ZAMARGU-4260 file (C-alpha; in steps of 0.2 Angstrom, whole numbers, plus 5000, padded with zeros to 4 digits):
<rodrens>
0) 5267/5996/5023 | 5278/6011/5018 | 5278/6020/5001 | 5296/6015/4998 | 5292/5997/4999
5) 5278/5999/4987 | 5290/6008/4975 | 5303/5995/4977 | 5290/5981/4973 | 5284/5990/4957
10) 5302/5993/4951 | 5306/5974/4953 | 5291/5969/4944 | 5296/5980/4929 | 5313/5973/4929
15) 5317/5960/4915 | 5333/5949/4913 | 5345/5951/4899 | 5342/5937/4886 | 5356/5924/4887
20) 5367/5921/4872 | 5363/5906/4862 | 5372/5891/4867 | 5377/5875/4857 | 5383/5864/4871
25) 5370/5853/4879 | 5362/5856/4896 | 5361/5840/4906 | 5350/5835/4921 | 5358/5819/4928
30) 5343/5813/4938 | 5345/5801/4953 | 5359/5788/4955 | 5357/5775/4941 | 5345/5785/4930
35) 5350/5791/4913 | 5354/5809/4911 | 5342/5820/4902 | 5345/5835/4890 | 5334/5850/4894
40) 5331/5867/4886 | 5336/5884/4892 | 5319/5888/4899 | 5318/5873/4910 | 5336/5876/4916
45) 5332/5893/4921 | 5316/5888/4929 | 5325/5875/4939 | 5339/5887/4945 | 5327/5902/4948
50) 5333/5912/4963 | 5321/5927/4963 | 5310/5919/4976 | 5309/5902/4984 | 5296/5890/4988
55) 5298/5895/5007 | 5293/5913/5001 | 5277/5907/4993 | 5272/5896/5008 | 5276/5911/5019
60) 5265/5923/5009 | 5251/5910/5008 | 5251/5906/5026 | 5253/5924/5032 | 5237/5929/5022
65) 5228/5916/5032 | 5236/5922/5048 | 5232/5940/5044 | 5214/5936/5040 | 5211/5929/5058
70) 5218/5945/5065 | 5206/5955/5055 | 5192/5944/5061 | 5197/5947/5079 | 5198/5965/5076
75) 5180/5965/5069 | 5174/5957/5085 | 5178/5973/5095 | 5163/5983/5089 | 5149/5982/5101
80) 5159/5972/5114 | 5169/5985/5123 | 5170/6004/5125 | 5188/6004/5130 | 5195/6017/5118
85) 5213/6009/5119 | 5206/5993/5113 | 5196/6001/5099 | 5211/6010/5092 | 5221/5994/5093
90) 5208/5985/5083 | 5207/6000/5070 | 5226/6000/5067 | 5226/5981/5065 | 5212/5981/5053
95) 5219/5994/5042 | 5237/5987/5042 | 5233/5969/5040 | 5221/5972/5026 | 5234/5983/5017
100) 5247/5969/5019 | 5235/5956/5014 | 5233/5966/4998 | 5251/5967/4995 | 5254/5948/4998
105) 5239/5944/4986 | 5247/5955/4972 | 5264/5947/4976 | 5258/5930/4973 | 5247/5934/4958
110) 5261/5943/4949 | 5271/5927/4951 | 5258/5915/4945 | 5257/5907/4962 | 5241/5901/4971
115) 5234/5912/4985 | 5230/5896/4995 | 5243/5883/5000 | 5241/5866/5007 | 5238/5872/5024
120) 5222/5881/5019 | 5213/5866/5012 | 5205/5860/5029 | 5202/5877/5037 | 5185/5872/5042
125) 5192/5858/5053 | 5203/5870/5063 | 5219/5865/5055 | 5225/5883/5054 | 5227/5883/5073
130) 5243/5874/5070 | 5250/5890/5063 | 5260/5899/5075 | 5250/5911/5087 | 5233/5908/5079
135) 5218/5906/5090 | 5208/5890/5090 | 5190/5890/5084 | 5185/5887/5103 | 5195/5903/5108
140) 5187/5913/5094 | 5170/5908/5100 | 5174/5912/5118 | 5180/5929/5112 | 5164/5932/5102
145) 5154/5928/5118 | 5164/5940/5129 | 5160/5958/5133 | 5168/5972/5143 | 5184/5970/5153
150) 5183/5951/5150 | 5183/5954/5131 | 5197/5966/5133 | 5208/5954/5142 | 5204/5940/5131
155) 5207/5950/5115 | 5224/5957/5121 | 5229/5939/5126 | 5225/5931/5109 | 5230/5946/5098
160) 5247/5947/5107 | 5250/5928/5105 | 5244/5930/5087 | 5257/5944/5083 | 5271/5934/5092
165) 5267/5920/5080 | 5269/5931/5065 | 5286/5936/5071 | 5291/5918/5073 | 5285/5914/5055
170) 5296/5928/5049 | 5311/5921/5059 | 5308/5904/5052 | 5307/5911/5034 | 5324/5920/5036
175) 5332/5904/5042 | 5327/5895/5026 | 5341/5894/5013 | 5338/5906/4998 | 5322/5914/5006
180) 5318/5933/5006 | 5331/5935/4992 | 5321/5948/4984 | 5324/5965/4992 | 5305/5968/4992
185) 5302/5952/5001 | 5316/5955/5013 | 5310/5973/5017 | 5292/5967/5019 | 5296/5953/5031
190) 5306/5965/5041 | 5292/5978/5042 | 5280/5964/5048 | 5292/5961/5063 | 5293/5980/5066
195) 5275/5983/5065 | 5269/5967/5075 | 5282/5971/5089 | 5276/5989/5090 | 5258/5983/5092
200) 5263/5970/5105 | 5272/5984/5115 | 5256/5994/5115 | 5245/5979/5119 | 5256/5975/5134
205) 5254/5992/5141 | 5235/5992/5139 | 5234/5975/5147 | 5245/5981/5162 | 5232/5995/5165
210) 5218/5982/5165 | 5226/5973/5179 | 5220/5975/5197 | 5236/5970/5205 | 5244/5985/5213
215) 5261/5981/5206 | 5256/5982/5188 | 5259/6001/5185 | 5270/6008/5198 | 5278/6024/5195
220) 5297/6025/5191 | 5311/6032/5201 | 5329/6028/5206 | 5326/6033/5225 | 5308/6038/5224
225) 5299/6024/5214 | 5282/6019/5219 | 5280/6004/5230 | 5268/5990/5233 | 5269/5978/5248
230) 5259/5964/5255 | 5261/5954/5271 | 5279/5960/5273 | 5287/5974/5283 | 5301/5984/5275
235) 5314/5985/5289 | 5328/5994/5280 | 5332/6001/5263 | 5351/6005/5262 | 5360/6013/5247
240) 5376/6006/5240 | 5392/6010/5250 | 5404/6024/5244 | 5416/6017/5231 | 5402/6006/5224
245) 5393/6018/5213 | 5397/6033/5202 | 5391/6049/5211 | 5388/6057/5194 | 5377/6043/5188
250) 5372/6032/5203 | 5359/6022/5193 | 5372/6018/5179 | 5360/6025/5166 | 5365/6024/5148
255) 5370/6041/5140 | 5356/6049/5130 | 5359/6050/5111 | 5356/6067/5105 | 5346/6069/5089
260) 5355/6077/5075 | 5343/6091/5069 | 5351/6093/5052 | 5349/6074/5049 | 5332/6074/5056
265) 5327/6088/5044 | 5333/6077/5029 | 5324/6062/5034 | 5310/6057/5022 | 5293/6058/5030
270) 5281/6045/5024 | 5264/6051/5018 | 5249/6042/5025 | 5241/6030/5012 | 5224/6028/5019
275) 5211/6037/5030 | 5216/6026/5046 | 5234/6032/5044 | 5229/6050/5041 | 5218/6050/5056
280) 5230/6042/5068 | 5239/6053/5081 | 5257/6055/5078 | 5267/6045/5091 | 5281/6053/5101
285) 5298/6048/5096 | 5306/6037/5109 | 5323/6044/5116 | 5338/6033/5111 | 5352/6028/5123
290) 5369/6021/5122 | 5370/6002/5122 | 5388/5998/5126 | 5393/5994/5144 | 5406/6004/5154
295) 5423/5997/5160 | 5417/5997/5178 | 5401/5989/5184 | 5393/5991/5201 | 5380/5978/5200
300) 5375/5970/5217 | 5375/5951/5216 | 5374/5937/5228 | 5375/5936/5247 | 5383/5924/5260
305) 5381/5924/5279 | 5391/5917/5294 | 5386/5921/5312 | 5382/5940/5312 | 5392/5943/5297
310) 5384/5946/5280 | 5395/5948/5264 | 5386/5955/5248 | 5395/5952/5232 | 5396/5965/5218
315) 5404/5966/5201 | 5416/5978/5209 | 5421/5967/5223 | 5411/5964/5240 | 5404/5973/5255
320) 5405/5966/5273 | 5391/5970/5286 | 5387/5966/5304 | 5369/5961/5307 | 5362/5971/5322
325) 5345/5975/5330 | 5330/5970/5320 | 5343/5962/5308 | 5348/5979/5301 | 5366/5978/5293
330) 5380/5989/5297 | 5394/5991/5285 | 5411/5986/5292 | 5422/5985/5276 | 5421/5987/5257
335) 5433/5977/5246 | 5437/5983/5229 | 5441/5969/5217 | 5432/5971/5200 | 5429/5957/5188
340) 5411/5951/5191 | 5402/5939/5194 | 5406/5943/5212 | 5396/5928/5220 | 5402/5923/5237
345) 5403/5909/5250 | 5410/5908/5267 | 5418/5893/5276 | 5426/5898/5293 | 5439/5912/5289
350) 5439/5908/5271 | 5428/5918/5258 | 5427/5911/5240 | 5422/5923/5226 | 5417/5919/5208
355) 5426/5929/5194 | 5421/5928/5176 | 5424/5944/5166 | 5438/5946/5154 | 5443/5963/5162
360) 5447/5955/5179 | 5465/5956/5185 | 5476/5945/5196 | 5480/5961/5207 | 5461/5967/5208
365) 5466/5982/5199 | 5454/5994/5191 | 5462/5997/5175 | 5456/5981/5166 | 5465/5970/5154
370) 5468/5972/5136 | 5471/5959/5122 | 5465/5942/5120 | 5480/5935/5129 | 5487/5942/5145
375) 5497/5936/5160 | 5488/5950/5170 | 5470/5942/5167 | 5461/5932/5181 | 5445/5922/5178
380) 5441/5909/5191 | 5440/5907/5210 | 5447/5920/5221 | 5451/5915/5239 | 5451/5928/5254
385) 5456/5927/5272 | 5442/5936/5282 | 5448/5932/5299 | 5449/5951/5301 | 5433/5956/5292
390) 5439/5974/5291 | 5454/5969/5281 | 5451/5955/5269 | 5467/5948/5261 | 5468/5938/5245
395) 5477/5922/5248 | 5474/5911/5234 | 5467/5909/5216 | 5462/5896/5204 | 5462/5900/5186
400) 5449/5891/5175 | 5445/5890/5157 | 5428/5898/5157 | 5430/5908/5173 | 5418/5906/5187
405) 5400/5911/5186 | 5394/5903/5202 | 5402/5890/5214 | 5396/5878/5228 | 5406/5873/5243
410) 5402/5854/5243 | 5412/5849/5259 | 5422/5858/5272 | 5432/5851/5286 | 5448/5855/5296
415) 5460/5851/5281 | 5451/5857/5265 | 5437/5864/5255 | 5429/5855/5240 | 5421/5867/5228
420) 5411/5864/5212 | 5414/5878/5199 | 5402/5883/5185 | 5409/5893/5171 | 5397/5900/5158
425) 5408/5912/5148 | 5419/5910/5133 | 5434/5897/5134 | 5450/5907/5135 | 5464/5905/5124
430) 5476/5890/5127 | 5491/5902/5126 | 5484/5912/5141 | 5479/5896/5151 | 5486/5879/5144
435) 5474/5866/5142 | 5459/5877/5137 | 5451/5872/5121 | 5433/5875/5114 | 5435/5864/5099
440) 5426/5847/5098 | 5434/5832/5106 | 5438/5825/5123 | 5450/5839/5127 | 5436/5853/5126
445) 5433/5864/5141 | 5414/5863/5137 | 5402/5849/5144 | 5410/5848/5161 | 5411/5857/5178
450) 5427/5860/5189 | 5430/5851/5205 | 5442/5862/5215 | 5452/5857/5231 | 5457/5871/5243
455) 5469/5865/5256 | 5467/5876/5272 | 5485/5875/5277 | 5490/5883/5261 | 5475/5890/5251
460) 5488/5897/5238 | 5490/5878/5233 | 5471/5877/5228 | 5469/5868/5212 | 5457/5859/5200
465) 5457/5841/5204 | 5444/5835/5191 | 5433/5841/5177 | 5419/5827/5177 | 5408/5825/5161
470) 5392/5826/5171 | 5382/5828/5155 | 5389/5812/5146 | 5377/5799/5140 | 5378/5784/5129
475) 5397/5787/5127 | 5395/5805/5121 | 5401/5820/5132 | 5387/5831/5124 | 5374/5819/5130
480) 5359/5830/5135 | 5349/5844/5127 | 5357/5850/5111 | 5348/5866/5110 | 5333/5873/5100
485) 5314/5873/5102 | 5303/5857/5106 | 5291/5858/5091 | 5274/5865/5093 | 5263/5861/5108
490) 5247/5850/5104 | 5236/5866/5104 | 5248/5874/5091 | 5256/5886/5103 | 5275/5888/5102
495) 5288/5880/5113 | 5303/5889/5120 | 5320/5890/5112 | 5330/5881/5125 | 5349/5883/5127
500) 5361/5868/5124 | 5368/5860/5139 | 5387/5862/5139 | 5388/5870/5156 | 5379/5872/5173
505) 5374/5889/5179 | 5370/5884/5197 | 5374/5869/5206 | 5365/5868/5223 | 5373/5855/5234
510) 5364/5847/5249 | 5377/5837/5258 | 5366/5830/5272 | 5356/5821/5258 | 5371/5817/5247
515) 5362/5826/5233 | 5365/5841/5221 | 5353/5849/5209 | 5361/5857/5194 | 5352/5870/5183
520) 5362/5867/5168 | 5357/5878/5153 | 5346/5866/5144 | 5342/5854/5158 | 5339/5852/5176
525) 5349/5837/5183 | 5351/5829/5200 | 5368/5821/5206 | 5374/5809/5219 | 5388/5818/5228
530) 5392/5804/5241 | 5409/5806/5235 | 5411/5824/5233 | 5426/5822/5221 | 5416/5811/5209
535) 5398/5818/5207 | 5387/5806/5197 | 5372/5812/5187 | 5357/5801/5192 | 5343/5810/5182
540) 5339/5824/5170 | 5324/5833/5163 | 5321/5847/5151 | 5305/5858/5149 | 5296/5865/5134
545) 5294/5882/5142 | 5312/5884/5149 | 5324/5894/5140 | 5339/5894/5152 | 5339/5883/5167
550) 5346/5895/5180 | 5346/5890/5198 | 5340/5876/5209 | 5334/5874/5227 | 5328/5859/5237
555) 5314/5859/5250 | 5320/5856/5268 | 5318/5837/5267 | 5326/5835/5250 | 5310/5828/5242
560) 5307/5842/5230 | 5317/5853/5219 | 5312/5871/5213 | 5321/5876/5196 | 5321/5893/5189
565) 5321/5899/5171 | 5331/5914/5167 | 5322/5918/5150 | 5331/5932/5142 | 5346/5932/5152
570) 5340/5943/5166 | 5341/5959/5156 | 5325/5959/5147 | 5307/5963/5152 | 5300/5945/5152
575) 5285/5948/5164 | 5274/5959/5153 | 5256/5955/5151 | 5258/5946/5134 | 5272/5935/5139
580) 5268/5917/5142 | 5265/5912/5160 | 5276/5896/5158 | 5291/5905/5152 | 5304/5913/5164
585) 5295/5904/5178 | 5298/5892/5193 | 5296/5874/5190 | 5293/5861/5204 | 5299/5843/5203
590) 5297/5829/5216 | 5311/5817/5218 | 5304/5799/5218 | 5316/5784/5218 | 5330/5795/5212
595) 5319/5802/5197 | 5313/5820/5194 | 5294/5820/5192 | 5286/5837/5186 | 5273/5844/5198
600) 5269/5862/5194 | 5274/5879/5189 | 5273/5897/5196 | 5276/5914/5188 | 5274/5931/5195
605) 5256/5936/5192 | 5258/5955/5191 | 5262/5962/5174 | 5277/5972/5173 | 5282/5986/5161
610) 5294/5987/5146 | 5307/5996/5157 | 5308/5983/5170 | 5319/5968/5167 | 5310/5953/5175
615) 5312/5935/5176 | 5314/5921/5189 | 5331/5923/5198 | 5338/5918/5215 | 5329/5914/5231
620) 5329/5902/5246 | 5318/5892/5257 | 5309/5901/5272 | 5310/5887/5285 | 5292/5885/5291
625) 5290/5868/5299 | 5278/5857/5289 | 5277/5868/5274 | 5287/5872/5259 | 5289/5891/5257
630) 5301/5900/5246 | 5306/5918/5243 | 5309/5922/5225 | 5318/5937/5217 | 5311/5943/5200
635) 5324/5957/5197 | 5313/5972/5194 | 5298/5962/5197 | 5301/5963/5215 | 5300/5948/5226
640) 5287/5935/5230 | 5284/5923/5244 | 5277/5907/5237 | 5269/5892/5246 | 5273/5876/5236
645) 5268/5863/5250 | 5256/5857/5236 | 5268/5858/5222 | 5254/5855/5209 | 5246/5871/5216
650) 5259/5884/5221 | 5252/5901/5226 | 5259/5918/5232 | 5257/5923/5250 | 5267/5940/5251
655) 5276/5952/5240 | 5286/5968/5237 | 5289/5978/5222 | 5295/5995/5216 | 5292/6004/5200
660) 5306/6004/5187 | 5323/6012/5190 | 5320/6024/5175 | 5304/6029/5165 | 5313/6031/5149
665) 5326/6017/5148 | 5327/5999/5153 | 5341/5998/5166 | 5346/5981/5173 | 5341/5982/5191
670) 5329/5975/5204 | 5333/5960/5215 | 5347/5949/5211 | 5345/5938/5226 | 5332/5937/5241
675) 5337/5925/5255 | 5330/5921/5272 | 5343/5922/5287 | 5339/5922/5305 | 5322/5929/5304
680) 5324/5942/5290 | 5324/5942/5271 | 5339/5951/5264 | 5338/5956/5246 | 5352/5963/5235
685) 5345/5977/5224 | 5357/5977/5208 | 5356/5996/5206 | 5349/6003/5222 | 5357/5994/5236
690) 5351/5982/5250 | 5334/5979/5257 | 5329/5970/5273 | 5311/5963/5276 | 5301/5954/5290
695) 5286/5943/5287 | 5270/5949/5294 | 5256/5937/5300 | 5242/5935/5288 | 5228/5923/5282
700) 5242/5913/5274 | 5255/5913/5289 | 5252/5913/5307 | 5263/5922/5320 | 5268/5906/5327
705) 5274/5899/5310 | 5284/5915/5308 | 5292/5913/5325 | 5296/5895/5320 | 5305/5901/5305
710) 5315/5914/5315 | 5320/5900/5327 | 5327/5889/5314 | 5344/5882/5317 | 5357/5882/5302
715) 5371/5869/5304 | 5387/5879/5307 | 5377/5895/5309 | 5381/5898/5290 | 5371/5901/5274
720) 5379/5900/5257 | 5368/5902/5242 | 5372/5886/5234 | 5376/5875/5249 | 5360/5870/5257
725) 5359/5864/5275 | 5345/5855/5283 | 5338/5866/5296 | 5331/5860/5313 | 5319/5868/5325
730) 5317/5868/5344 | 5302/5856/5348 | 5292/5869/5356 | 5291/5881/5341 | 5286/5866/5330
735) 5272/5862/5342 | 5266/5880/5342 | 5267/5881/5323 | 5257/5865/5321 | 5244/5871/5334
740) 5242/5888/5326 | 5237/5880/5309 | 5223/5871/5318 | 5217/5886/5327 | 5225/5883/5343
</rodrens>
């Protein structure tokens, strides 16, 4: 706690209010309906309208004292149980800071005549305190006391990190309460709690990563020379971005460094240490600061589509087309500049469909962007290209949509038309720019729907939205699914996730062979009947206490399971650190039984990542091994994992690849956007670095015959689109060989 905060507290306690002028008119307290009004005195009136602090402030201070005491108790257990210097120093800092804050909170309550213990403290002996956010249960405290060495270190960091996160949550809840933290001293104190607790969490995550035996945990950083870790895979090729799709002066798109103002730095007040622990502490190096605003142009690689030997990789700046050659290595054949993000692509015959969402995108694919809230030059929606000559793609159609296009799915394709589902996740544009677009409440709102688009192949320029079905409707309300917020506390007192409300789908994966679609729709996972592609019907929906944002969905090959991913933090945050919950930002597996989604299990990257690595579950695909359910999952800067979920209650990792962070000093949004299996290779778009190609290697988890079967898999139409799933088949002989290899034959 800083000296300035102590001074502020002292000043406020010395402040007295000016006496009110005598008043002759009565002060009336009306009471409940039907009760007689009561005349009250000035003192009672002031007491009733007291605004200096609130009951929520009192309850917070009472609860936080109890919360801090447990942190001190955990810190006391360090002595004699570990010789890890980093753990010892953490415990010393926590012991000193928490005792100091307990003293401040005690004084705050006593000066105001409030009790030190609230109702929550009355049954402490029965473990009721474990319901306070982040606090360890008595059983966990006993287990910690019984542990020693590295086991103690890991358990201490896990419990203490959860404890600190709980304290941050308590401050967040306090600040949401009306009239709370009104006193400047209270507001500054609670903000300091958050700052101090988060700083300690960052330190503990770093220490926990160093305790990990996983080789991915502490890889060295570098744009082109990052350290790598690989298991049961072969890196076939690592290609940089093509010319025109990166800034030669800043290829990693690093944010500019903010230079310190030496004159201002000299004038900055330096806090004097208040106790021996602070005085003995080593001064911490000041973290460099970087700009936070994005540039007009972005060169992020995005999604991939395949047709025959053609691969098209999307990018916020346009797309790049390749021919797949020997060993699956791509050769660039053309680059198409058409900025606007999202850049997700799909292929049907000679047609390429691309999603566009950013407000800077232009109808003419220009680089200069668009100004103003309303512009005839702006384009947000679906672009349509003719790629019959892949070296000269031509834009031949567009469909403007109210929320742009974040992703899309080709539901059906025949000789006459394409039917596409469009998912927009951005703001609703002004009706002056695109008539019919409203974000207000009511049946006309552009929220709570998806777009069904028809593209006539004879004249793609006439593509149009034919319907916007209310796929989230329930009981007569278009906003019928998850309304946003957390899910209360878990039975063990641990916190649940803040889940986004469901007014959009991020991804809709269609499986035409099964007449099914799975939607990852912000606050819910849903499945739909698409027997009539123009009229999708929701048949079931689920939510999850650990999911923040339902991001993508993938069926297994026979359509009996769905894997949903959670993009906790939006993809740009480091959500795979050692102290992060293992059920947040993960994959969830559901069985489809009688048209219902039934939860089976969960999987998250087991290797802790650093605070300069954005990491969370993103895009992936099935690896078609007959008789097994295997998935390749991209984790942004967490690399990629190959996961076996044949037994969805017990998914496990069988292969991986990872690099160190793009930069050691700043968090750059990088890593794998997508990782897809196609014709025997895994193709992964690296957001900042380029494109990687991998081959599977035989291992204890996967036989050479199973890999050969996956390489021989046949995709209908020789096409792979990210959100259009086809049921693969295999030649009989490779299936037989794969099955025999599993039995040792």
